[in-house]
FIZAKOL-282621 format. One record per residue: residue in one letter; x, y, z of N, C-alpha, C in turn. Coordinates in steps of 0.05 Angstrom, whole numbers, padded with zeros to 5 digits, always signed. Example, Ala and Ser with C-alpha at 12.3 -4.5 7.8 and 13.67 -1.06 7.14 Angstrom:
% FIZAKOL-282621
a+00264-00114+00156+00246-00090+00156+00264-00066+00156 s+00257-00045+00142+00273-00021+00143+00258+00001+00157 
END
This chain:
% FIZAKOL-282621
x+00017-00024+00000+00000+00000+00000+00018+00025+00000 x+00013+00044-00018+00028+00068-00020+00009+00092-00023 x+00013+00112-00006-00002+00137-00008+00019+00158-00015 x+00016+00170-00039+00034+00191-00047+00018+00216-00054 x+00017+00235-00035+00001+00259-00038+00018+00283-00030 x+00016+00304-00045+00032+00328-00040+00022+00342-00015 x+00040+00354+00001+00031+00369+00025+00015+00393+00017 x-00005+00399+00034-00021+00423+00029-00007+00448+00037 x-00015+00471+00026-00004+00496+00033-00008+00503+00062 x-00032+00496+00072-00039+00502+00100-00020+00488+00119 x-00014+00462+00115+00003+00448+00133+00032+00458+00131 x+00040+00467+00107+00068+00476+00104+00073+00502+00119 x+00052+00517+00124+00056+00542+00138+00058+00539+00168 x+00051+00516+00179+00049+00512+00207+00077+00511+00221 x+00096+00498+00208+00123+00497+00220+00140+00520+00209 x+00159+00529+00224+00177+00551+00215+00191+00542+00190 x+00202+00517+00190+00214+00505+00167+00205+00476+00166 x+00190+00469+00146+00180+00442+00145+00203+00422+00140 x+00203+00401+00155+00224+00381+00153+00213+00356+00140 x+00231+00342+00126+00224+00317+00113+00231+00295+00133 x+00211+00281+00144+00216+00263+00167+00207+00235+00159 x+00224+00215+00164+00218+00187+00160+00211+00174+00187 x+00189+00159+00187+00181+00143+00210+00183+00114+00202 x+00200+00099+00216+00204+00071+00209+00187+00054+00229 x+00167+00041+00218+00149+00025+00234+00121+00037+00235 x+00101+00021+00227+00073+00031+00226+00055+00019+00247 x+00067+00013+00271+00050+00007+00294+00038+00033+00304 x+00023+00032+00326+00009+00056+00335+00028+00079+00343 x+00052+00072+00354+00071+00093+00361+00079+00109+00336 x+00087+00094+00315+00096+00108+00291+00073+00123+00277 x+00049+00112+00277+00027+00125+00264+00019+00150+00279 x+00017+00149+00305+00009+00173+00321+00031+00194+00319 x+00056+00186+00321+00078+00206+00318+00076+00219+00290 x+00071+00203+00269+00068+00215+00243+00046+00235+00241 x+00023+00229+00253+00000+00248+00254+00008+00274+00267 x+00020+00272+00291+00027+00296+00306+00048+00313+00292 x+00067+00300+00279+00088+00315+00265+00077+00328+00240 x+00059+00314+00226+00046+00326+00202+00028+00349+00210 x+00014+00347+00232-00003+00369+00241+00014+00394+00247 x+00039+00390+00253+00057+00413+00258+00069+00423+00232 x+00062+00411+00209+00070+00422+00184+00093+00408+00170 x+00102+00385+00181+00124+00371+00170+00115+00350+00150 x+00133+00344+00132+00128+00324+00111+00136+00296+00121 x+00117+00278+00123+00122+00252+00136+00119+00229+00116 x+00139+00211+00118+00138+00186+00104+00140+00163+00124 x+00120+00145+00124+00121+00123+00142+00128+00098+00127 x+00149+00084+00137+00160+00060+00123+00155+00036+00140 x+00141+00016+00130+00133-00008+00145+00143-00033+00131 x+00156-00050+00146+00167-00075+00135+00145-00094+00126 x+00123-00096+00142+00102-00114+00135+00084-00104+00113 x+00062-00119+00109+00044-00112+00087+00020-00097+00096 x+00018-00090+00122-00004-00074+00132+00005-00058+00156 x-00011-00038+00163-00004-00021+00185-00020-00030+00210 x-00011-00021+00234-00025-00028+00258-00009-00045+00278 x+00014-00055+00269+00031-00071+00287+00016-00096+00297 x+00020-00102+00323+00008-00125+00335-00023-00124+00336 x-00033-00099+00333-00062-00096+00333-00074-00097+00305 x-00058-00103+00285-00069-00104+00258-00088-00127+00256 x-00108-00124+00239-00130-00144+00238-00128-00163+00214 x-00144-00184+00216-00149-00203+00195-00178-00211+00197 x-00188-00227+00178-00216-00234+00178-00220-00262+00191 x-00239-00263+00209-00248-00289+00220-00278-00288+00221 x-00291-00307+00210-00320-00308+00209-00332-00282+00196 x-00317-00271+00177-00326-00248+00163-00321-00221+00176 x-00310-00221+00200-00305-00195+00213-00275-00192+00221 x-00267-00168+00225-00239-00162+00232-00233-00169+00261 x-00210-00181+00265-00200-00188+00292-00170-00184+00293 x-00160-00177+00316-00131-00172+00319-00116-00199+00320 x-00093-00198+00308-00076-00222+00308-00066-00228+00337 x-00062-00207+00353-00055-00210+00381-00079-00199+00397 x-00087-00213+00418-00110-00206+00433-00106-00178+00447 x-00128-00162+00446-00127-00135+00457-00153-00129+00471 x-00151-00113+00492-00174-00099+00503-00163-00075+00518 x-00181-00058+00527-00173-00033+00541-00184-00033+00570 x-00169-00019+00588-00179-00014+00615-00189+00015+00616 x-00204+00020+00637-00214+00048+00641-00192+00068+00644 x-00168+00058+00653-00145+00076+00657-00130+00082+00632 x-00138+00070+00609-00123+00074+00584-00132+00100+00570 x-00126+00122+00583-00137+00148+00575-00125+00158+00548 x-00100+00151+00542-00088+00161+00518-00103+00151+00493 x-00107+00125+00491-00121+00115+00468-00151+00121+00468 x-00162+00123+00492-00191+00131+00493-00194+00159+00483 x-00177+00177+00492-00179+00205+00482-00173+00207+00453 x-00154+00191+00443-00148+00192+00414-00171+00182+00398 x-00185+00161+00408-00209+00151+00394-00230+00173+00392 x-00234+00189+00413-00253+00211+00413-00244+00232+00392 x-00218+00237+00392-00208+00257+00373-00212+00248+00344 x-00209+00222+00339-00212+00212+00312-00241+00207+00304 x-00259+00213+00323-00288+00211+00317-00299+00183+00319 x-00285+00165+00333-00295+00138+00336-00300+00130+00365 x-00301+00150+00382-00306+00145+00411-00331+00129+00416 x-00351+00133+00399-00376+00118+00403-00374+00089+00395 x-00352+00082+00381-00348+00053+00373-00334+00038+00395 x-00324+00052+00416-00311+00038+00438-00333+00031+00458 x-00337+00005+00462-00357-00005+00480-00344-00018+00505 x-00359-00018+00527-00349-00029+00552-00366-00053+00560 x-00352-00075+00566-00365-00100+00571-00357-00111+00598 x-00375-00126+00610-00369-00140+00636-00348-00162+00630 x-00326-00161+00644-00306-00182+00641-00312-00205+00660 x-00299-00227+00655-00300-00251+00672-00273-00265+00671 x-00263-00272+00694-00236-00283+00697-00237-00309+00712 x-00221-00328+00703-00218-00354+00718-00189-00362+00719 x-00184-00380+00738-00157-00392+00741-00160-00422+00739 x-00144-00434+00722-00143-00464+00721-00119-00473+00738 x-00126-00489+00758-00105-00500+00776-00114-00527+00787 x-00096-00546+00789-00103-00571+00801-00126-00585+00786 x-00125-00583+00759-00145-00596+00742-00173-00586+00747 x-00176-00561+00756-00202-00549+00760-00202-00520+00754 x-00224-00510+00744-00227-00481+00736-00242-00467+00758 x-00230-00444+00768-00242-00429+00789-00248-00400+00780 x-00271-00390+00787-00276-00361+00782-00258-00344+00799 x-00248-00322+00788-00229-00306+00803-00233-00276+00797 x-00257-00266+00804-00265-00239+00797-00270-00221+00821 x-00279-00232+00843-00288-00216+00866-00273-00225+00891 x-00277-00210+00912-00266-00217+00938-00278-00244+00948 x-00304-00248+00941-00316-00273+00949-00304-00297+00934 x-00297-00293+00909-00283-00314+00894-00257-00321+00907 x-00242-00301+00916-00217-00306+00929-00221-00321+00955 x-00241-00314+00970-00247-00328+00995-00255-00357+00991 x-00266-00363+00967-00274-00390+00961-00253-00406+00946 x-00230-00394+00941-00209-00407+00925-00195-00429+00940 x-00205-00453+00937-00197-00476+00954-00167-00484+00952 x-00153-00479+00929-00125-00487+00929-00107-00473+00949 x-00117-00451+00961-00101-00436+00981-00114-00440+01008 x-00097-00441+01028-00107-00441+01056-00120-00414+01062 x-00135-00412+01083-00149-00387+01091-00128-00365+01095 x-00106-00372+01108-00085-00352+01113-00073-00343+01086 x-00069-00361+01067-00059-00354+01041-00077-00336+01026 x-00104-00341+01027-00123-00324+01014-00123-00296+01026 x-00121-00295+01052-00120-00269+01067-00095-00253+01059 x-00072-00266+01058-00048-00252+01051-00049-00242+01022 x-00059-00259+01004-00062-00251+00976-00079-00226+00974 x-00102-00226+00988-00120-00203+00986-00108-00178+00998 x-00094-00180+01021-00082-00157+01033-00059-00145+01016 x-00043-00162+01004-00022-00152+00987-00033-00139+00962 x-00055-00149+00951-00068-00137+00928-00077-00109+00935 x-00089-00106+00959-00098-00079+00968-00074-00061+00971 x-00053-00071+00983-00029-00054+00987-00018-00044+00960 x-00016-00062+00940-00006-00054+00914-00024-00034+00900 x-00051-00037+00905-00070-00019+00892-00065+00010+00901 x-00057+00014+00926-00055+00041+00937-00026+00050+00939 x-00007+00033+00931+00021+00041+00931+00029+00055+00905 x+00039+00080+00907+00047+00095+00884+00078+00096+00880 x+00092+00091+00901+00121+00092+00900+00132+00065+00890 x+00130+00061+00864+00139+00036+00852+00170+00034+00851 x+00183+00057+00854+00213+00056+00852+00225+00039+00874 x+00211+00037+00897+00221+00020+00919+00221-00010+00912 x+00206-00017+00890+00204-00045+00882+00221-00051+00858 x+00236-00032+00849+00251-00036+00824+00274-00055+00825 x+00287-00058+00849+00311-00073+00851+00307-00100+00865 x+00282-00110+00865+00277-00136+00876+00260-00151+00855 x+00263-00177+00853+00247-00192+00834+00219-00196+00844 x+00200-00198+00825+00173-00204+00833+00171-00230+00847 x+00186-00250+00839+00186-00276+00850+00194-00276+00880 x+00216-00262+00886+00226-00261+00914+00207-00243+00931 x+00198-00221+00919+00180-00203+00935+00154-00217+00942 x+00143-00231+00923+00118-00246+00929+00123-00268+00949 x+00145-00282+00947+00150-00303+00967+00152-00292+00995 x+00163-00268+00997+00166-00255+01023+00139-00246+01034 x+00122-00234+01018+00099-00220+01028+00073-00236+01026 x+00070-00253+01006+00046-00270+01005+00052-00298+01014 x+00078-00305+01015+00086-00332+01024+00091-00351+01002 x+00104-00373+01008+00112-00393+00988+00087-00407+00976 x+00067-00411+00993+00043-00425+00983+00029-00409+00961 x+00024-00384+00966+00010-00367+00946+00028-00363+00921 x+00053-00359+00925+00072-00356+00903+00071-00380+00885 x+00071-00404+00897+00072-00429+00882+00046-00433+00866 x+00023-00425+00878-00002-00430+00865-00009-00408+00845 x-00004-00383+00852-00014-00360+00836+00009-00348+00819 x+00029-00338+00831+00048-00321+00817+00070-00336+00802 x+00080-00358+00812+00101-00372+00798+00091-00383+00771 x+00068-00396+00769+00058-00405+00743+00053-00382+00723 x+00043-00360+00733+00038-00337+00715+00064-00325+00705 x+00083-00322+00723+00109-00311+00714+00123-00330+00695 x+00122-00356+00700+00134-00375+00681+00120-00374+00654 x+00093-00372+00655+00078-00371+00630+00084-00346+00614 x+00089-00324+00628+00093-00298+00615+00122-00295+00606 x+00141-00304+00622+00170-00298+00617+00187-00323+00615 x+00175-00347+00616+00190-00372+00612+00215-00373+00630 x+00239-00377+00618+00263-00381+00634+00271-00356+00650 x+00259-00333+00643+00266-00308+00657+00248-00303+00681 x+00230-00322+00688+00209-00317+00707+00219-00306+00734 x+00242-00315+00743+00252-00306+00769+00272-00283+00767 x+00272-00269+00743+00289-00246+00739+00272-00220+00737 x+00246-00223+00734+00229-00199+00728+00226-00182+00752 x+00229-00156+00748+00227-00136+00770+00199-00134+00781 x+00197-00131+00808+00171-00127+00821+00158-00101+00811 x+00174-00082+00802+00162-00057+00792+00143-00063+00768 x+00151-00082+00751+00133-00090+00729+00108-00103+00739 x+00110-00121+00758+00085-00134+00768+00068-00114+00783 x+00081-00096+00798+00065-00075+00811+00048-00060+00791 x+00059-00052+00768+00045-00037+00748+00021-00053+00738 x+00024-00079+00734+00002-00095+00725-00021-00095+00745 x-00014-00100+00770-00035-00101+00791-00047-00074+00795 x-00030-00053+00796-00040-00026+00802-00059-00016+00780 x-00052-00021+00755-00069-00012+00733-00095-00027+00733 x-00094-00053+00737-00119-00069+00737-00137-00061+00760 x-00125-00058+00784-00141-00052+00808-00154-00025+00807 x-00141-00006+00793-00152+00021+00793-00168+00027+00768 x-00173+00007+00751-00189+00011+00727-00219+00008+00732 x-00226-00003+00754-00254-00008+00760-00267+00017+00771 x-00289+00025+00759-00304+00048+00768-00320+00041+00793 x-00320+00060+00812-00334+00055+00837-00363+00049+00832 x-00373+00028+00844-00401+00021+00841-00406-00001+00821 x-00386-00006+00803-00389-00027+00783-00385-00054+00797 x-00404-00073+00793-00402-00099+00805-00381-00116+00791 x-00378-00112+00765-00358-00127+00749-00338-00109+00736 x-00314-00118+00732-00294-00103+00717-00304-00099+00689 x-00301-00075+00678-00308-00069+00651-00283-00068+00634 x-00284-00080+00611-00262-00079+00591-00272-00067+00566 x-00255-00051+00553-00263-00037+00528-00254-00051+00503 x-00271-00050+00483-00265-00062+00457-00280-00047+00436 x-00267-00042+00414-00279-00027+00392-00299-00045+00377 x-00323-00035+00373-00343-00049+00357-00332-00052+00328 x-00325-00076+00321-00311-00081+00295-00282-00086+00298 x-00272-00087+00324-00244-00093+00329-00226-00068+00329 x-00201-00072+00336-00182-00050+00336-00175-00040+00308 x-00184-00055+00288-00181-00046+00261-00196-00020+00257 x-00217-00016+00272-00232+00009+00271-00214+00033+00279 x-00198+00029+00300-00179+00050+00308-00157+00053+00287 x-00147+00031+00276-00126+00032+00256-00136+00046+00231 x-00161+00040+00223-00172+00053+00199-00176+00083+00203 x-00184+00090+00227-00188+00119+00233-00161+00133+00232 x-00140+00121+00242-00113+00132+00239-00105+00134+00210 x-00111+00114+00194-00104+00114+00166-00119+00137+00151 x-00144+00141+00158-00159+00163+00147-00146+00190+00154 x-00137+00192+00179-00123+00217+00187-00097+00221+00172 x-00082+00199+00168-00057+00201+00153-00063+00211+00125 x-00084+00201+00113-00092+00210+00086-00099+00240+00086 x-00114+00248+00106-00122+00276+00107-00098+00295+00110 x-00077+00285+00123-00053+00300+00128-00032+00296+00106 x-00039+00282+00085-00021+00278+00062+00005+00264+00070 x+00002+00245+00088+00025+00229+00096+00029+00205+00077 x+00054+00201+00069+00060+00178+00052+00063+00153+00071 x+00051+00132+00063+00053+00106+00077+00062+00085+00057 x+00085+00073+00062+00095+00053+00044+00100+00027+00059 x+00086+00006+00052+00090-00020+00065+00110-00037+00049 x+00118-00060+00060+00137-00078+00048+00163-00065+00042 x+00173-00049+00061+00198-00035+00057+00220-00048+00075 x+00239-00061+00062+00261-00074+00076+00285-00054+00078 x+00292-00047+00103+00313-00027+00107+00338-00042+00115 x+00361-00034+00103+00386-00047+00109+00403-00031+00130 x+00403-00005+00126+00420+00012+00144+00407+00040+00147 x+00414+00052+00169+00407+00080+00173+00434+00094+00178 x+00440+00114+00162+00466+00127+00162+00463+00157+00169 x+00478+00165+00189+00479+00193+00197+00500+00208+00180 x+00491+00227+00164+00509+00241+00145+00522+00265+00159 x+00544+00274+00146+00560+00296+00158+00544+00322+00160 x+00524+00325+00143+00508+00350+00143+00484+00348+00162 x+00485+00327+00180+00464+00322+00199+00438+00312+00187 x+00439+00306+00162+00415+00292+00150+00418+00262+00154 x+00398+00248+00147+00397+00219+00152+00392+00204+00125 x+00408+00184+00120+00405+00168+00096+00394+00141+00104 x+00373+00132+00090+00362+00106+00094+00368+00088+00070 x+00382+00067+00075+00389+00048+00054+00369+00024+00054 x+00358+00018+00031+00338-00003+00029+00351-00028+00017 x+00339-00051+00021+00349-00076+00010+00348-00076-00020 x+00326-00066-00031+00322-00070-00060+00313-00044-00074 x+00320-00021-00063+00315+00004-00077+00336+00025-00069 x+00335+00048-00082+00355+00069-00078+00353+00081-00051 x+00376+00091-00040+00376+00105-00014+00359+00130-00016 x+00349+00139+00008+00333+00163+00010+00344+00180+00032 x+00343+00207+00029+00353+00225+00048+00331+00240+00062 x+00333+00242+00089+00313+00256+00105+00326+00275+00125 x+00311+00295+00134+00321+00313+00155+00322+00299+00182 x+00302+00282+00187+00298+00269+00213+00288+00241+00208 x+00296+00223+00226+00286+00195+00224+00278+00186+00252 x+00254+00176+00254+00243+00164+00279+00241+00134+00274 x+00253+00118+00292+00253+00089+00289+00236+00077+00312 x+00218+00060+00305+00201+00047+00325+00204+00017+00326 x+00226+00007+00315+00231-00022+00316+00240-00030+00344 x+00241-00056+00350+00254-00065+00375+00283-00056+00376 x+00293-00052+00401+00319-00040+00405+00342-00055+00391 x+00342-00082+00392+00364-00097+00380+00363-00095+00349 x+00340-00091+00338+00338-00087+00309+00349-00059+00301 x+00342-00040+00318+00353-00013+00314+00383-00014+00315 x+00394-00029+00334+00423-00031+00337+00436-00041+00311 x+00424-00061+00298+00435-00071+00273+00434-00051+00250 x+00413-00034+00250+00410-00014+00229+00430+00008+00231 x+00440+00014+00256+00457+00038+00259+00486+00031+00266 x+00493+00005+00270+00519-00001+00282+00543+00006+00265 x+00538+00012+00239+00561+00020+00222+00568+00050+00225 x+00552+00065+00240+00557+00093+00245+00578+00097+00266 x+00596+00116+00262+00617+00120+00281+00606+00132+00307 x+00583+00147+00306+00572+00158+00330+00559+00137+00348 x+00554+00114+00336+00541+00092+00351+00563+00076+00366 x+00571+00086+00388+00593+00073+00404+00586+00045+00412 x+00605+00028+00415+00600+00000+00424+00583-00001+00449 x+00588+00017+00468+00573+00017+00493+00543+00022+00488 x+00537+00039+00469+00509+00045+00462+00496+00021+00448 x+00510+00009+00429+00500-00014+00415+00495-00037+00434 x+00514-00041+00453+00511-00062+00473+00487-00057+00491 x+00482-00032+00497+00458-00025+00514+00433-00032+00499 x+00432-00026+00473+00408-00033+00458+00404-00063+00457 x+00426-00078+00454+00424-00107+00452+00420-00121+00478 x+00423-00106+00500+00421-00119+00527+00392-00125+00534 x+00373-00113+00520+00345-00118+00525+00336-00144+00511 x+00328-00164+00526+00320-00189+00514+00290-00188+00508 x+00283-00202+00487+00255-00204+00478+00246-00233+00476 x+00221-00237+00482+00209-00263+00477+00191-00262+00452 x+00188-00285+00439+00169-00287+00418+00142-00296+00428 x+00123-00298+00410+00097-00308+00418+00085-00325+00396 x+00070-00346+00404+00055-00362+00385+00026-00359+00393 x+00009-00356+00373-00020-00353+00378-00036-00370+00358 x-00057-00381+00368-00077-00395+00351-00104-00382+00356 x-00117-00374+00335-00144-00363+00337-00162-00382+00321 x-00184-00390+00334-00202-00408+00320-00231-00401+00326 x-00248-00407+00307-00277-00403+00312-00289-00431+00314 x-00312-00433+00328-00324-00458+00333-00354-00455+00338 x-00368-00477+00333-00397-00478+00339-00401-00480+00370 x-00380-00489+00384-00382-00494+00412-00376-00470+00429 x-00392-00466+00450-00386-00447+00472-00377-00464+00495 x-00350-00466+00499-00340-00486+00518-00334-00475+00546 x-00338-00449+00550-00332-00438+00576-00350-00413+00582 x-00356-00409+00607-00372-00386+00615-00355-00362+00621 x-00328-00364+00619-00310-00342+00625-00297-00331+00600 x-00289-00305+00602-00274-00292+00580-00245-00300+00581 x-00233-00295+00604-00204-00298+00607-00197-00321+00626 x-00179-00338+00617-00171-00362+00632-00141-00361+00636 x-00132-00356+00661-00104-00359+00667-00098-00388+00673 x-00078-00399+00659-00071-00427+00661-00048-00430+00681 x-00055-00435+00707-00035-00437+00728-00026-00466+00731 x-00021-00479+00709-00011-00506+00708+00013-00506+00689 x+00037-00507+00699+00061-00505+00682+00064-00529+00664 x+00049-00550+00668+00051-00574+00651+00034-00571+00626 x+00016-00552+00625+00001-00547+00601+00017-00528+00582 x+00015-00532+00556+00033-00518+00537+00025-00490+00529 x+00008-00476+00545+00001-00449+00538-00005-00433+00563 x-00003-00407+00561-00006-00389+00584-00035-00381+00588 x-00049-00375+00566-00076-00363+00569-00094-00374+00547 x-00119-00376+00555-00141-00384+00537-00162-00362+00539 x-00170-00351+00516-00189-00329+00516-00213-00335+00499 x-00236-00332+00512-00262-00336+00499-00271-00308+00490 x-00261-00299+00467-00265-00272+00458-00295-00264+00456 x-00311-00281+00445-00339-00275+00442-00355-00276+00468 x-00343-00287+00489-00356-00285+00515-00356-00256+00525 x-00336-00241+00516-00334-00213+00524-00351-00196+00506 x-00349-00198+00480-00360-00179+00462-00385-00189+00447 x-00392-00214+00451-00415-00224+00437-00408-00236+00410 x-00427-00250+00398-00422-00266+00373-00434-00253+00348 x-00448-00230+00351-00462-00219+00329-00445-00213+00305 x-00420-00203+00310-00403-00196+00288-00388-00220+00275 x-00391-00243+00288-00375-00266+00280-00393-00289+00270 x-00414-00282+00255-00431-00302+00243-00444-00320+00265 x-00448-00308+00288-00460-00322+00311-00444-00347+00320 x-00417-00345+00315-00399-00367+00324-00382-00357+00347 x-00369-00376+00360-00352-00371+00382-00323-00368+00372 x-00309-00348+00383-00281-00343+00374-00263-00344+00398 x-00241-00359+00395-00222-00364+00417-00193-00358+00409 x-00178-00351+00430-00148-00348+00427-00135-00368+00446 x-00113-00380+00436-00094-00394+00454-00067-00380+00449 x-00053-00374+00471-00028-00359+00468-00006-00367+00488 x+00019-00363+00479+00042-00369+00496+00065-00351+00488 x+00081-00343+00508+00106-00328+00503+00129-00347+00505 x+00149-00345+00487+00170-00364+00485+00197-00351+00478 x+00219-00361+00489+00245-00353+00479+00248-00363+00450 x+00264-00350+00435+00267-00357+00407+00280-00385+00403 x+00294-00394+00424+00306-00421+00421+00289-00443+00433 x+00265-00436+00442+00246-00456+00453+00236-00474+00430 x+00233-00500+00436+00225-00518+00415+00197-00512+00404 x+00180-00499+00419+00153-00493+00410+00153-00469+00390 x+00173-00452+00392+00172-00427+00376+00172-00433+00346 x+00188-00452+00338+00189-00459+00309+00176-00486+00303 x+00160-00496+00322+00147-00521+00317+00126-00518+00295 x+00122-00538+00279+00102-00539+00258+00075-00532+00270 x+00059-00516+00255+00033-00507+00265+00016-00530+00274 x+00014-00550+00258-00004-00573+00264+00005-00588+00288 x+00031-00591+00292+00041-00605+00316+00035-00589+00341 x+00040-00562+00340+00034-00546+00363+00004-00545+00369 x-00011-00544+00347-00041-00544+00349-00050-00569+00364 x-00039-00592+00358-00047-00617+00371-00041-00615+00401 x-00017-00605+00408-00010-00602+00436-00030-00584+00451 x-00037-00562+00438-00055-00543+00450-00084-00554+00452 x-00093-00568+00432-00120-00579+00434-00121-00602+00454 x-00100-00617+00457-00099-00637+00478-00101-00624+00505 x-00087-00601+00508-00088-00586+00534-00116-00576+00539 x-00129-00566+00518-00157-00556+00521-00176-00578+00530 x-00172-00602+00519-00189-00624+00527-00185-00631+00557 x-00162-00626+00567-00157-00631+00596-00174-00611+00612 x-00175-00586+00603-00190-00566+00618-00220-00568+00613 x-00227-00573+00587-00255-00575+00579-00259-00602+00566 x-00267-00622+00581-00270-00649+00570-00290-00650+00547 x-00309-00631+00546-00329-00632+00524-00320-00618+00499 x-00295-00607+00498-00285-00594+00475-00282-00613+00451 x-00293-00605+00428-00293-00622+00404-00279-00607+00381 x-00257-00618+00371-00244-00606+00348-00261-00607+00324 x-00279-00626+00322-00297-00628+00299-00315-00604+00296 x-00319-00589+00317-00337-00565+00316-00322-00540+00307 x-00296-00542+00303-00280-00519+00295-00286-00512+00265 x-00288-00486+00259-00294-00477+00232-00270-00465+00219 x-00256-00447+00232-00232-00433+00221-00210-00435+00241 x-00185-00437+00231-00161-00436+00248-00140-00418+00235 x-00128-00401+00252-00108-00382+00242-00084-00381+00262 x-00061-00387+00252-00036-00387+00268-00021-00361+00263 x-00009-00350+00285+00009-00327+00282+00033-00331+00300 x+00055-00320+00290+00081-00321+00305+00093-00293+00304 x+00100-00283+00328+00113-00257+00330+00140-00260+00343 x+00161-00249+00331+00188-00252+00341+00194-00235+00365 x+00182-00212+00367+00188-00193+00389+00162-00183+00401 x+00151-00200+00419+00125-00195+00430+00126-00184+00458 x+00147-00190+00473+00149-00182+00501+00179-00179+00508 x+00185-00156+00520+00213-00152+00530+00215-00161+00559 x+00240-00167+00567+00245-00177+00594+00251-00153+00612 x+00233-00148+00631+00236-00125+00649+00249-00136+00674 x+00276-00138+00674+00289-00150+00697+00297-00129+00718 x+00309-00138+00740+00317-00120+00761+00336-00098+00751 x+00332-00073+00759+00348-00051+00749+00343-00044+00720 x+00320-00051+00710+00314-00047+00682+00316-00018+00673 x+00310+00001+00691+00310+00029+00684+00337+00038+00673 x+00358+00024+00682+00385+00031+00672+00390+00022+00643 x+00374+00003+00635+00377-00008+00607+00362+00009+00587 x+00342+00024+00595+00324+00038+00577+00339+00059+00560 x+00340+00056+00534+00353+00077+00518+00336+00102+00516 x+00349+00125+00514+00334+00150+00511+00321+00152+00484 x+00301+00168+00482+00288+00173+00456+00307+00187+00437 x+00324+00205+00448+00344+00219+00432+00369+00202+00431 x+00377+00192+00408+00400+00174+00405+00425+00191+00401 x+00449+00178+00403+00474+00192+00398+00477+00201+00369 x+00461+00192+00351+00462+00200+00323+00445+00224+00318 x+00456+00245+00307+00440+00270+00302+00415+00264+00286 x+00393+00275+00296+00367+00274+00282+00356+00246+00278 x+00365+00227+00294+00354+00200+00294+00343+00194+00322 x+00318+00186+00323+00304+00182+00348+00293+00153+00350 x+00289+00144+00374+00280+00117+00379+00255+00118+00398 x+00234+00104+00390+00211+00101+00408+00199+00073+00403 x+00202+00056+00423+00190+00029+00421+00180+00020+00449 x+00167-00003+00450+00154-00010+00475+00174-00019+00497 x+00199-00023+00490+00218-00029+00512+00224-00004+00529 x+00215+00020+00520+00218+00044+00535+00194+00050+00553 x+00174+00033+00551+00150+00035+00569+00157+00022+00595 x+00157+00038+00617+00166+00027+00643+00156+00046+00665 x+00146+00034+00687+00144+00006+00694+00119-00008+00682 x+00102+00008+00669+00078-00005+00657+00085-00025+00636 x+00066-00043+00630+00071-00062+00609+00064-00050+00582 x+00076-00060+00561+00071-00049+00534+00042-00054+00527 x+00031-00038+00509+00003-00041+00501-00005-00018+00483 x-00029-00019+00472-00038+00002+00453-00040+00029+00466 x-00048+00030+00491-00050+00056+00505-00024+00070+00506 x-00003+00056+00514+00024+00068+00516+00037+00072+00489 x+00029+00057+00469+00039+00062+00442+00028+00089+00433 x+00003+00095+00438-00008+00121+00431+00006+00143+00447 x+00009+00139+00473+00022+00159+00490+00050+00165+00480 x+00065+00145+00474+00093+00149+00466+00095+00161+00438 x+00076+00155+00421+00075+00168+00395+00072+00198+00398 x+00056+00207+00416+00052+00235+00421+00077+00247+00435 x+00088+00232+00454+00112+00243+00468+00136+00246+00450 x+00141+00226+00433+00165+00229+00415+00161+00251+00395 x+00136+00254+00386+00131+00276+00367+00136+00303+00380 x+00129+00306+00406+00134+00331+00420+00164+00336+00423 x+00180+00314+00428+00209+00317+00431+00221+00326+00404 x+00212+00313+00383+00223+00320+00356+00216+00348+00349 x+00191+00356+00353+00183+00383+00347+00199+00404+00362 x+00203+00398+00388+00219+00417+00404+00247+00420+00394 x+00260+00398+00386+00287+00399+00376+00289+00412+00349 x+00269+00408+00332+00269+00421+00306+00267+00451+00308 x+00253+00460+00329+00249+00489+00332+00273+00503+00344 x+00293+00487+00355+00316+00499+00367+00333+00514+00347 
END
C-alpha cells in the first residue's frame, strides 16, 4: 500500500521550516507520531516492513469480521487511546463489557473476579487467601513503585504473600509470561500490572469493565489511516531497510534492501531495540557501549492460535492457566466478552504463549503445536470437540514481550539517540507499565513533542 500525496499549503505554513521526516514502523507509536508531526506542518513518510499497518493490533478476517492477530482490550485507565479515539471521531465505537476471569489450577477451573471468589479459592489455605488479598490492596494504593525496582517479583511475592501463594498463583503466571526469565522480572513490572488493573474499575461497578472497539481494533487503525490520508502522509509498506546512516550535514540516509537510498532531515525508528542496533551499528557515533545497551534488552516471541467454533465451551472470558505442565499461558473466549453478532454467531477463541526464540515450540510446525494445544484444552474442557471448529489461524511474533528485569530502568535507551536527528521510540521504553496500545499512543505523542521541540531549536 502506498499513499503519495503532496503536502497542502496550509500544513506547510504551520512549521517555521517544514522538515522531511521518515518514521520507520507503522505500529500505533509510529502512526500517532506521524500524525502529530504532520499536524505541525512537516512532511512525513512512514515506512513499514510488513504488508499492513497497525503492528500487533493489525487485523485479519475471521467469520467475516476483523479481529486482531494479538488479543487486545482496554482498561478504564487507558486514557491516551480513549482520548485519541474521541479525537478521531470513533469514541462511540468503543464499548465497555463486563469481564469474567478464571484460574485453572489442580485440574479445576475457578472463578477469580471478586473478593468472594478469592475467599472460596480452595487451592489456598485461609491464611494464604487473606495474605493474597491484603497484598493486592497494598499494591493498589502504593504509588512509590521505585522502591520495588531492585527486587524480583518472585522473591518479593515469596516474602509477602508466602511460598504457598507464590507457588499456586504467581510462579505459574510468571513462568507462562516470561519462561526461563520468570525469576528475573522486576517487582516494579508486576506492581504496574496489579496497580493498573485494580484502579481501572469504576466505583459502584459490580464487574470489571473492559473496552473493545465495535468491529475490532481495526476500527482505530482505519481511523488513523484516514487521518494520515487527510494530512497527506506517505505510507509505504513492504519496505526492507538495510541501514540508517547519519550524514555529515546532519541529514539521515536510509538504505533499502532493493531500492535506492533516500535522504531525510529526521528519522524516527520504532523497531525493537536490537533491530535498531543492527540498522545503525556502522555509524561512528554509535559507540559500542550504546549498541551493547540496545542489545542488552531481551525479547520473547509469541505463538498464537485463533479459531472459531460452533461450541461455547466456557462461561469465562479470560482463563489464566496456572498449570506449568500445560503448553500455553492463556485461553481467551473472545466472544464471551463482546458477543457473537459480528462473527456469524460463532464462538471465537485465542490460545497464546510467550517463548524464547530457542524454545522448541517457537518454530514447531503449526499442526504439531495445534495438537498439543488442543490436547491441553481437552484436559481443561472435556467436552471440547475439534470437529466443531470452523476456522483456524496461526500467528508467530518474534518480538512480542521484552524482559523487564531488576534494574531495568538503567537499560532503557533514551528517545534521543547519539546519532544526530535519529530518534527511537519502542515498547521497551515503556516502564514500569507493560507495553500495550494505550502506551503506544502515549509514546507516539511524546516522541513527536520531543522531535518538534528539537526542530524548533
